[in-house]
PyMOL Python script that loads the backbone (N, CA, C, O; Angstrom):
from pymol import cmd

cmd.read_pdbstr("""\
ATOM      1  N   MET A   1      -4.637  -0.247  15.186  1.00  0.00           N
ATOM      2  CA  MET A   1      -4.571   1.334  14.234  1.00  0.00           C
ATOM      3  C   MET A   1      -3.394   1.189  13.430  1.00  0.00           C
ATOM      4  O   MET A   1      -2.259   0.908  13.817  1.00  0.00           O
ATOM      5  N   PRO A   2      -3.763   1.395  12.362  1.00  0.00           N
ATOM      6  CA  PRO A   2      -3.258   1.829  11.534  1.00  0.00           C
ATOM      7  C   PRO A   2      -1.692   2.711  11.271  1.00  0.00           C
ATOM      8  O   PRO A   2      -1.742   3.646  12.070  1.00  0.00           O
ATOM      9  N   ILE A   3      -0.622   2.772  10.648  1.00  0.00           N
ATOM     10  CA  ILE A   3       0.002   3.159  10.745  1.00  0.00           C
ATOM     11  C   ILE A   3       0.149   4.225   9.671  1.00  0.00           C
ATOM     12  O   ILE A   3      -0.242   3.681   8.638  1.00  0.00           O
ATOM     13  N   TYR A   4       0.499   5.412   9.411  1.00  0.00           N
ATOM     14  CA  TYR A   4      -0.121   6.375   8.047  1.00  0.00           C
ATOM     15  C   TYR A   4       1.167   7.135   8.047  1.00  0.00           C
ATOM     16  O   TYR A   4       1.595   7.623   9.092  1.00  0.00           O
ATOM     17  N   GLU A   5       2.026   7.293   6.497  1.00  0.00           N
ATOM     18  CA  GLU A   5       3.325   8.182   6.280  1.00  0.00           C
ATOM     19  C   GLU A   5       3.176   9.411   5.989  1.00  0.00           C
ATOM     20  O   GLU A   5       2.425   9.738   5.071  1.00  0.00           O
ATOM     21  N   TYR A   6       3.681  10.074   6.522  1.00  0.00           N
ATOM     22  CA  TYR A   6       3.586  11.588   6.000  1.00  0.00           C
ATOM     23  C   TYR A   6       4.786  11.768   5.582  1.00  0.00           C
ATOM     24  O   TYR A   6       5.723  10.984   5.728  1.00  0.00           O
ATOM     25  N   LYS A   7       4.806  13.392   4.745  1.00  0.00           N
ATOM     26  CA  LYS A   7       6.072  13.688   3.805  1.00  0.00           C
ATOM     27  C   LYS A   7       5.966  15.227   4.217  1.00  0.00           C
ATOM     28  O   LYS A   7       4.821  15.655   4.076  1.00  0.00           O
ATOM     29  N   CYS A   8       6.749  16.018   4.619  1.00  0.00           N
ATOM     30  CA  CYS A   8       6.722  17.724   4.309  1.00  0.00           C
ATOM     31  C   CYS A   8       7.536  17.846   3.584  1.00  0.00           C
ATOM     32  O   CYS A   8       8.608  17.241   3.574  1.00  0.00           O
ATOM     33  N   ASN A   9       7.077  18.836   2.687  1.00  0.00           N
ATOM     34  CA  ASN A   9       7.062  19.314   1.481  1.00  0.00           C
ATOM     35  C   ASN A   9       8.236  20.737   1.586  1.00  0.00           C
ATOM     36  O   ASN A   9       8.870  21.366   0.739  1.00  0.00           O
ATOM     37  N   SER A  10       8.125  20.808   2.907  1.00  0.00           N
ATOM     38  CA  SER A  10       9.440  22.100   3.297  1.00  0.00           C
ATOM     39  C   SER A  10      10.818  21.364   3.794  1.00  0.00           C
ATOM     40  O   SER A  10      11.835  21.802   3.256  1.00  0.00           O
ATOM     41  N   CYS A  11      10.965  20.492   4.580  1.00  0.00           N
ATOM     42  CA  CYS A  11      11.881  20.253   4.890  1.00  0.00           C
ATOM     43  C   CYS A  11      12.364  18.579   4.124  1.00  0.00           C
ATOM     44  O   CYS A  11      13.460  18.020   4.086  1.00  0.00           O
ATOM     45  N   GLU A  12      10.842  18.108   3.521  1.00  0.00           N
ATOM     46  CA  GLU A  12      11.716  16.544   2.894  1.00  0.00           C
ATOM     47  C   GLU A  12      11.736  15.853   3.466  1.00  0.00           C
ATOM     48  O   GLU A  12      12.349  14.947   2.902  1.00  0.00           O
ATOM     49  N   ASP A  13      11.206  15.346   5.107  1.00  0.00           N
ATOM     50  CA  ASP A  13      11.362  14.502   6.192  1.00  0.00           C
ATOM     51  C   ASP A  13      10.571  13.758   5.828  1.00  0.00           C
ATOM     52  O   ASP A  13      10.077  13.989   4.724  1.00  0.00           O
ATOM     53  N   THR A  14      10.190  12.759   6.460  1.00  0.00           N
ATOM     54  CA  THR A  14       9.117  11.145   5.701  1.00  0.00           C
ATOM     55  C   THR A  14       9.156  10.774   7.414  1.00  0.00           C
ATOM     56  O   THR A  14      10.111  10.464   8.126  1.00  0.00           O
ATOM     57  N   PHE A  15       7.632  10.956   7.751  1.00  0.00           N
ATOM     58  CA  PHE A  15       7.527  10.268   8.650  1.00  0.00           C
ATOM     59  C   PHE A  15       6.617   9.125   9.479  1.00  0.00           C
ATOM     60  O   PHE A  15       5.610   9.830   9.417  1.00  0.00           O
ATOM     61  N   GLU A  16       6.221   8.130  10.087  1.00  0.00           N
ATOM     62  CA  GLU A  16       5.296   7.564  10.188  1.00  0.00           C
ATOM     63  C   GLU A  16       4.505   7.719  11.474  1.00  0.00           C
ATOM     64  O   GLU A  16       5.181   8.087  12.435  1.00  0.00           O
ATOM     65  N   ILE A  17       2.995   7.478  11.726  1.00  0.00           N
ATOM     66  CA  ILE A  17       2.429   8.006  12.891  1.00  0.00           C
ATOM     67  C   ILE A  17       1.371   6.804  13.267  1.00  0.00           C
ATOM     68  O   ILE A  17       0.763   6.419  12.268  1.00  0.00           O
ATOM     69  N   MET A  18       1.086   6.261  14.236  1.00  0.00           N
ATOM     70  CA  MET A  18      -0.197   5.368  14.566  1.00  0.00           C
ATOM     71  C   MET A  18      -1.198   6.389  15.012  1.00  0.00           C
ATOM     72  O   MET A  18      -1.208   7.201  15.937  1.00  0.00           O
ATOM     73  N   GLN A  19      -2.178   6.033  13.890  1.00  0.00           N
ATOM     74  CA  GLN A  19      -3.425   6.885  14.653  1.00  0.00           C
ATOM     75  C   GLN A  19      -4.622   6.267  13.930  1.00  0.00           C
ATOM     76  O   GLN A  19      -4.642   5.648  12.866  1.00  0.00           O
ATOM     77  N   SER A  20      -5.798   6.642  14.920  1.00  0.00           N
ATOM     78  CA  SER A  20      -7.159   5.793  14.601  1.00  0.00           C
ATOM     79  C   SER A  20      -7.631   5.798  13.126  1.00  0.00           C
ATOM     80  O   SER A  20      -7.082   6.734  12.545  1.00  0.00           O
ATOM     81  N   MET A  21      -8.255   5.260  12.504  1.00  0.00           N
ATOM     82  CA  MET A  21      -8.617   6.023  11.266  1.00  0.00           C
ATOM     83  C   MET A  21      -9.837   7.039  11.194  1.00  0.00           C
ATOM     84  O   MET A  21     -10.054   7.664  10.155  1.00  0.00           O
ATOM     85  N   SER A  22     -10.691   7.198  12.417  1.00  0.00           N
ATOM     86  CA  SER A  22     -11.116   8.351  12.591  1.00  0.00           C
ATOM     87  C   SER A  22     -10.902   9.596  12.939  1.00  0.00           C
ATOM     88  O   SER A  22     -11.711  10.522  12.983  1.00  0.00           O
ATOM     89  N   ALA A  23      -8.921   9.579  13.373  1.00  0.00           N
ATOM     90  CA  ALA A  23      -8.508  10.910  13.705  1.00  0.00           C
ATOM     91  C   ALA A  23      -8.385  11.600  12.411  1.00  0.00           C
ATOM     92  O   ALA A  23      -8.447  11.238  11.237  1.00  0.00           O
ATOM     93  N   LYS A  24      -8.165  12.864  13.101  1.00  0.00           N
ATOM     94  CA  LYS A  24      -7.828  14.198  11.911  1.00  0.00           C
ATOM     95  C   LYS A  24      -6.676  13.785  11.060  1.00  0.00           C
ATOM     96  O   LYS A  24      -6.177  12.699  11.357  1.00  0.00           O
ATOM     97  N   ASP A  25      -6.083  14.531   9.919  1.00  0.00           N
ATOM     98  CA  ASP A  25      -5.009  14.036   9.486  1.00  0.00           C
ATOM     99  C   ASP A  25      -4.055  14.939  10.165  1.00  0.00           C
ATOM    100  O   ASP A  25      -4.395  15.762  11.014  1.00  0.00           O
ATOM    101  N   LEU A  26      -2.901  14.755   9.770  1.00  0.00           N
ATOM    102  CA  LEU A  26      -1.900  15.917  10.570  1.00  0.00           C
ATOM    103  C   LEU A  26      -2.037  16.919   9.476  1.00  0.00           C
ATOM    104  O   LEU A  26      -2.394  16.832   8.301  1.00  0.00           O
ATOM    105  N   THR A  27      -1.517  18.199  10.471  1.00  0.00           N
ATOM    106  CA  THR A  27      -1.133  19.389   9.685  1.00  0.00           C
ATOM    107  C   THR A  27       0.402  20.158   9.707  1.00  0.00           C
ATOM    108  O   THR A  27       1.070  20.915   9.003  1.00  0.00           O
ATOM    109  N   SER A  28       0.463  19.633  10.647  1.00  0.00           N
ATOM    110  CA  SER A  28       2.419  20.242  10.605  1.00  0.00           C
ATOM    111  C   SER A  28       3.659  19.361  10.998  1.00  0.00           C
ATOM    112  O   SER A  28       3.649  18.415  11.786  1.00  0.00           O
ATOM    113  N   CYS A  29       4.601  19.797  10.378  1.00  0.00           N
ATOM    114  CA  CYS A  29       5.814  18.638  10.524  1.00  0.00           C
ATOM    115  C   CYS A  29       6.210  18.672  12.137  1.00  0.00           C
ATOM    116  O   CYS A  29       6.178  19.546  13.003  1.00  0.00           O
ATOM    117  N   LYS A  30       6.707  16.889  12.087  1.00  0.00           N
ATOM    118  CA  LYS A  30       7.450  17.056  13.569  1.00  0.00           C
ATOM    119  C   LYS A  30       8.688  17.659  13.663  1.00  0.00           C
ATOM    120  O   LYS A  30       9.171  18.057  14.723  1.00  0.00           O
ATOM    121  N   LEU A  31       9.362  17.758  12.269  1.00  0.00           N
ATOM    122  CA  LEU A  31      10.779  18.417  12.584  1.00  0.00           C
ATOM    123  C   LEU A  31      10.531  19.603  12.283  1.00  0.00           C
ATOM    124  O   LEU A  31      10.982  20.173  13.276  1.00  0.00           O
ATOM    125  N   CYS A  32      10.212  20.245  11.751  1.00  0.00           N
ATOM    126  CA  CYS A  32      10.301  21.628  11.226  1.00  0.00           C
ATOM    127  C   CYS A  32       9.042  22.560  11.443  1.00  0.00           C
ATOM    128  O   CYS A  32       9.072  23.711  11.007  1.00  0.00           O
ATOM    129  N   ASN A  33       7.832  22.028  12.177  1.00  0.00           N
ATOM    130  CA  ASN A  33       6.655  22.497  12.198  1.00  0.00           C
ATOM    131  C   ASN A  33       5.738  23.194  11.144  1.00  0.00           C
ATOM    132  O   ASN A  33       4.608  23.618  11.383  1.00  0.00           O
ATOM    133  N   GLU A  34       6.402  23.253   9.909  1.00  0.00           N
ATOM    134  CA  GLU A  34       5.862  23.952   8.947  1.00  0.00           C
ATOM    135  C   GLU A  34       4.678  23.392   8.536  1.00  0.00           C
ATOM    136  O   GLU A  34       4.686  22.191   8.266  1.00  0.00           O
ATOM    137  N   GLU A  35       3.534  24.102   8.421  1.00  0.00           N
ATOM    138  CA  GLU A  35       1.862  23.702   7.937  1.00  0.00           C
ATOM    139  C   GLU A  35       2.103  22.968   6.577  1.00  0.00           C
ATOM    140  O   GLU A  35       1.144  23.063   5.810  1.00  0.00           O
ATOM    141  N   ASP A  36       3.261  22.199   6.069  1.00  0.00           N
ATOM    142  CA  ASP A  36       2.832  21.977   4.850  1.00  0.00           C
ATOM    143  C   ASP A  36       3.393  20.563   4.448  1.00  0.00           C
ATOM    144  O   ASP A  36       4.454  20.485   3.828  1.00  0.00           O
ATOM    145  N   ILE A  37       2.625  19.366   4.828  1.00  0.00           N
ATOM    146  CA  ILE A  37       2.475  18.063   4.951  1.00  0.00           C
ATOM    147  C   ILE A  37       1.350  17.643   4.634  1.00  0.00           C
ATOM    148  O   ILE A  37       0.253  18.055   5.012  1.00  0.00           O
ATOM    149  N   ARG A  38       1.714  16.427   3.607  1.00  0.00           N
ATOM    150  CA  ARG A  38       0.712  15.552   2.551  1.00  0.00           C
ATOM    151  C   ARG A  38       0.929  13.759   3.735  1.00  0.00           C
ATOM    152  O   ARG A  38       1.833  13.379   4.479  1.00  0.00           O
ATOM    153  N   LYS A  39      -0.103  13.287   3.420  1.00  0.00           N
ATOM    154  CA  LYS A  39      -0.195  12.024   3.661  1.00  0.00           C
ATOM    155  C   LYS A  39       0.050  11.468   2.405  1.00  0.00           C
ATOM    156  O   LYS A  39      -0.437  11.761   1.313  1.00  0.00           O
ATOM    157  N   ILE A  40       1.126  10.364   2.809  1.00  0.00           N
ATOM    158  CA  ILE A  40       1.331   9.613   1.705  1.00  0.00           C
ATOM    159  C   ILE A  40       0.319   8.076   1.518  1.00  0.00           C
ATOM    160  O   ILE A  40       0.521   7.439   2.552  1.00  0.00           O
ATOM    161  N   ILE A  41      -0.644   7.298   0.619  1.00  0.00           N
ATOM    162  CA  ILE A  41      -0.908   6.694   0.349  1.00  0.00           C
ATOM    163  C   ILE A  41      -0.514   5.705  -0.876  1.00  0.00           C
ATOM    164  O   ILE A  41      -0.307   5.987  -2.057  1.00  0.00           O
ATOM    165  N   HIS A  42      -0.471   4.165  -0.058  1.00  0.00           N
ATOM    166  CA  HIS A  42       0.360   3.259  -0.488  1.00  0.00           C
ATOM    167  C   HIS A  42      -0.563   2.005  -1.607  1.00  0.00           C
ATOM    168  O   HIS A  42      -1.650   1.568  -1.227  1.00  0.00           O
ATOM    169  N   PRO A  43      -0.200   1.737  -2.407  1.00  0.00           N
ATOM    170  CA  PRO A  43      -1.337   0.785  -3.101  1.00  0.00           C
ATOM    171  C   PRO A  43      -1.448  -0.625  -2.332  1.00  0.00           C
ATOM    172  O   PRO A  43      -0.495  -0.919  -1.612  1.00  0.00           O
ATOM    173  N   VAL A  44      -2.341  -1.370  -2.406  1.00  0.00           N
ATOM    174  CA  VAL A  44      -2.158  -2.791  -1.338  1.00  0.00           C
ATOM    175  C   VAL A  44      -2.567  -3.481  -2.740  1.00  0.00           C
ATOM    176  O   VAL A  44      -2.858  -3.055  -3.857  1.00  0.00           O
ATOM    177  N   GLY A  45      -2.454  -4.705  -2.165  1.00  0.00           N
ATOM    178  CA  GLY A  45      -2.580  -5.683  -3.423  1.00  0.00           C
ATOM    179  C   GLY A  45      -4.051  -6.586  -2.255  1.00  0.00           C
ATOM    180  O   GLY A  45      -4.012  -6.600  -1.025  1.00  0.00           O
ATOM    181  N   SER A  46      -4.977  -7.111  -2.965  1.00  0.00           N
ATOM    182  CA  SER A  46      -5.556  -8.143  -2.538  1.00  0.00           C
ATOM    183  C   SER A  46      -5.970  -9.428  -2.990  1.00  0.00           C
ATOM    184  O   SER A  46      -5.989  -9.647  -4.201  1.00  0.00           O
ATOM    185  N   ILE A  47      -6.269 -10.215  -2.256  1.00  0.00           N
ATOM    186  CA  ILE A  47      -6.535 -11.365  -2.882  1.00  0.00           C
ATOM    187  C   ILE A  47      -7.953 -11.681  -2.256  1.00  0.00           C
ATOM    188  O   ILE A  47      -8.365 -11.195  -1.203  1.00  0.00           O
ATOM    189  N   TYR A  48      -8.353 -12.201  -2.730  1.00  0.00           N
ATOM    190  CA  TYR A  48      -9.835 -12.545  -2.166  1.00  0.00           C
ATOM    191  C   TYR A  48     -10.499 -13.696  -2.319  1.00  0.00           C
ATOM    192  O   TYR A  48     -10.958 -13.982  -3.425  1.00  0.00           O
ATOM    193  N   LYS A  49     -10.644 -14.494  -1.285  1.00  0.00           N
ATOM    194  CA  LYS A  49     -10.790 -15.447  -0.852  1.00  0.00           C
ATOM    195  C   LYS A  49     -12.108 -16.339  -0.356  1.00  0.00           C
ATOM    196  O   LYS A  49     -12.752 -15.826   0.559  1.00  0.00           O
ATOM    197  N   GLY A  50     -12.579 -17.630  -0.868  1.00  0.00           N
ATOM    198  CA  GLY A  50     -13.910 -18.213  -0.561  1.00  0.00           C
ATOM    199  C   GLY A  50     -14.683 -18.640  -2.317  1.00  0.00           C
ATOM    200  O   GLY A  50     -14.216 -18.907  -3.424  1.00  0.00           O
ATOM    201  N   ASN A  51     -15.851 -18.521  -1.818  1.00  0.00           N
ATOM    202  CA  ASN A  51     -16.499 -19.309  -3.000  1.00  0.00           C
ATOM    203  C   ASN A  51     -16.356 -18.517  -4.251  1.00  0.00           C
ATOM    204  O   ASN A  51     -16.226 -17.300  -4.121  1.00  0.00           O
ATOM    205  N   GLY A  52     -16.362 -18.998  -5.364  1.00  0.00           N
ATOM    206  CA  GLY A  52     -16.272 -17.828  -6.263  1.00  0.00           C
ATOM    207  C   GLY A  52     -14.618 -17.308  -6.785  1.00  0.00           C
ATOM    208  O   GLY A  52     -14.428 -16.443  -7.640  1.00  0.00           O
ATOM    209  N   PHE A  53     -13.766 -17.895  -6.211  1.00  0.00           N
ATOM    210  CA  PHE A  53     -12.568 -17.093  -6.207  1.00  0.00           C
ATOM    211  C   PHE A  53     -11.481 -18.121  -6.334  1.00  0.00           C
ATOM    212  O   PHE A  53     -11.191 -18.837  -5.376  1.00  0.00           O
ATOM    213  N   TYR A  54     -10.868 -18.212  -7.502  1.00  0.00           N
ATOM    214  CA  TYR A  54      -9.747 -19.692  -7.669  1.00  0.00           C
ATOM    215  C   TYR A  54      -8.332 -18.587  -7.606  1.00  0.00           C
ATOM    216  O   TYR A  54      -8.141 -17.459  -8.060  1.00  0.00           O
ATOM    217  N   SER A  55      -7.518 -19.514  -6.833  1.00  0.00           N
ATOM    218  CA  SER A  55      -6.061 -19.159  -6.266  1.00  0.00           C
ATOM    219  C   SER A  55      -5.667 -19.057  -7.668  1.00  0.00           C
ATOM    220  O   SER A  55      -5.421 -17.862  -7.831  1.00  0.00           O
ATOM    221  N   THR A  56      -5.504 -19.589  -8.606  1.00  0.00           N
ATOM    222  CA  THR A  56      -4.866 -19.845 -10.013  1.00  0.00           C
ATOM    223  C   THR A  56      -5.274 -18.201 -10.974  1.00  0.00           C
ATOM    224  O   THR A  56      -4.709 -18.009 -12.050  1.00  0.00           O
ATOM    225  N   GLU A  57      -6.219 -17.216 -10.446  1.00  0.00           N
ATOM    226  CA  GLU A  57      -6.680 -16.693 -10.870  1.00  0.00           C
ATOM    227  C   GLU A  57      -5.331 -15.280 -10.591  1.00  0.00           C
ATOM    228  O   GLU A  57      -5.217 -14.249 -11.253  1.00  0.00           O
ATOM    229  N   TYR A  58      -4.792 -15.567  -9.840  1.00  0.00           N
ATOM    230  CA  TYR A  58      -3.961 -14.539  -9.079  1.00  0.00           C
ATOM    231  C   TYR A  58      -2.129 -15.069  -9.292  1.00  0.00           C
ATOM    232  O   TYR A  58      -1.102 -14.729  -8.704  1.00  0.00           O
ATOM    233  N   ARG A  59      -2.424 -16.082 -10.477  1.00  0.00           N
ATOM    234  CA  ARG A  59      -1.173 -16.720 -10.801  1.00  0.00           C
ATOM    235  C   ARG A  59      -0.325 -15.623 -11.605  1.00  0.00           C
ATOM    236  O   ARG A  59      -0.910 -14.722 -12.205  1.00  0.00           O
ATOM    237  N   SER A  60       1.260 -15.741 -11.599  1.00  0.00           N
ATOM    238  CA  SER A  60       1.906 -14.485 -12.634  1.00  0.00           C
ATOM    239  C   SER A  60       1.979 -15.106 -14.206  1.00  0.00           C
ATOM    240  O   SER A  60       2.195 -16.302 -14.398  1.00  0.00           O
ATOM    241  N   ASP A  61       1.781 -14.188 -15.248  1.00  0.00           N
ATOM    242  CA  ASP A  61       2.215 -14.490 -16.542  1.00  0.00           C
ATOM    243  C   ASP A  61       2.900 -15.485 -16.819  1.00  0.00           C
ATOM    244  O   ASP A  61       2.401 -16.395 -17.481  1.00  0.00           O
ATOM    245  N   SER A  62       4.537 -15.556 -16.261  1.00  0.00           N
ATOM    246  CA  SER A  62       5.211 -16.515 -16.392  1.00  0.00           C
ATOM    247  C   SER A  62       4.751 -18.061 -15.923  1.00  0.00           C
ATOM    248  O   SER A  62       4.801 -19.132 -16.528  1.00  0.00           O
ATOM    249  N   TYR A  63       4.248 -17.682 -14.483  1.00  0.00           N
ATOM    250  CA  TYR A  63       3.629 -19.125 -14.440  1.00  0.00           C
ATOM    251  C   TYR A  63       2.376 -19.600 -15.317  1.00  0.00           C
ATOM    252  O   TYR A  63       2.665 -20.781 -15.509  1.00  0.00           O
ATOM    253  N   LYS A  64       1.622 -19.461 -15.714  1.00  0.00           N
ATOM    254  CA  LYS A  64       0.752 -19.634 -16.744  1.00  0.00           C
ATOM    255  C   LYS A  64       1.493 -19.984 -17.768  1.00  0.00           C
ATOM    256  O   LYS A  64       1.104 -21.082 -18.165  1.00  0.00           O
ATOM    257  N   LYS A  65       2.526 -19.517 -18.499  1.00  0.00           N
ATOM    258  CA  LYS A  65       3.023 -19.639 -19.747  1.00  0.00           C
ATOM    259  C   LYS A  65       3.741 -20.870 -19.560  1.00  0.00           C
ATOM    260  O   LYS A  65       3.623 -21.795 -20.364  1.00  0.00           O
ATOM    261  N   ASP A  66       4.643 -20.950 -18.319  1.00  0.00           N
ATOM    262  CA  ASP A  66       5.231 -22.648 -18.515  1.00  0.00           C
ATOM    263  C   ASP A  66       4.563 -23.608 -17.978  1.00  0.00           C
ATOM    264  O   ASP A  66       5.036 -24.744 -18.003  1.00  0.00           O
ATOM    265  N   ALA A  67       3.050 -23.294 -17.250  1.00  0.00           N
ATOM    266  CA  ALA A  67       1.990 -24.603 -17.098  1.00  0.00           C
ATOM    267  C   ALA A  67       1.070 -25.146 -18.575  1.00  0.00           C
ATOM    268  O   ALA A  67       0.470 -26.207 -18.744  1.00  0.00           O
ATOM    269  N   GLU A  68       1.236 -23.980 -19.510  1.00  0.00           N
ATOM    270  CA  GLU A  68       0.746 -24.132 -20.673  1.00  0.00           C
ATOM    271  C   GLU A  68       1.739 -25.122 -21.461  1.00  0.00           C
ATOM    272  O   GLU A  68       1.321 -26.158 -21.978  1.00  0.00           O
ATOM    273  N   LYS A  69       3.048 -24.733 -21.511  1.00  0.00           N
ATOM    274  CA  LYS A  69       4.414 -25.518 -21.990  1.00  0.00           C
ATOM    275  C   LYS A  69       4.136 -27.183 -21.455  1.00  0.00           C
ATOM    276  O   LYS A  69       3.966 -28.195 -22.135  1.00  0.00           O
ATOM    277  N   ALA A  70       4.162 -27.035 -20.247  1.00  0.00           N
ATOM    278  CA  ALA A  70       4.297 -28.387 -19.421  1.00  0.00           C
ATOM    279  C   ALA A  70       2.880 -28.871 -19.784  1.00  0.00           C
ATOM    280  O   ALA A  70       2.917 -30.062 -19.477  1.00  0.00           O
ATOM    281  N   LYS A  71       1.723 -28.622 -20.240  1.00  0.00           N
ATOM    282  CA  LYS A  71       0.648 -29.475 -20.257  1.00  0.00           C
ATOM    283  C   LYS A  71       0.634 -29.811 -22.157  1.00  0.00           C
ATOM    284  O   LYS A  71      -0.039 -30.711 -22.659  1.00  0.00           O
ATOM    285  N   SER A  72       1.259 -29.145 -22.709  1.00  0.00           N
ATOM    286  CA  SER A  72       1.487 -29.225 -24.215  1.00  0.00           C
ATOM    287  C   SER A  72       2.633 -30.653 -24.683  1.00  0.00           C
ATOM    288  O   SER A  72       2.676 -31.420 -25.646  1.00  0.00           O
ATOM    289  N   ALA A  73       3.254 -30.518 -23.732  1.00  0.00           N
ATOM    290  CA  ALA A  73       4.533 -31.605 -23.643  1.00  0.00           C
ATOM    291  C   ALA A  73       3.677 -33.067 -23.441  1.00  0.00           C
ATOM    292  O   ALA A  73       4.288 -34.130 -23.333  1.00  0.00           O
TER     293      ALA A  73
END
""", "prot")
cmd.dss("prot")
cmd.show_as("cartoon", "prot")
cmd.util.cbc("prot")
cmd.orient("prot")
């Protein structure tokens, strides 16, 4: 089960809860019981593996620049 992070707009408390993906979002803060909370969404990096994807596509720009320097030397 995924862990979701919520933040209360009233008391500024941030807390995490383990919920199933089909569960409804929480509506009240665990600390102050106000109904003014929101779910915090964090970006997630994805790396695709398998045929058609190359590991070199995910290298940093600095790595690519150093590789070009080494290739020309």
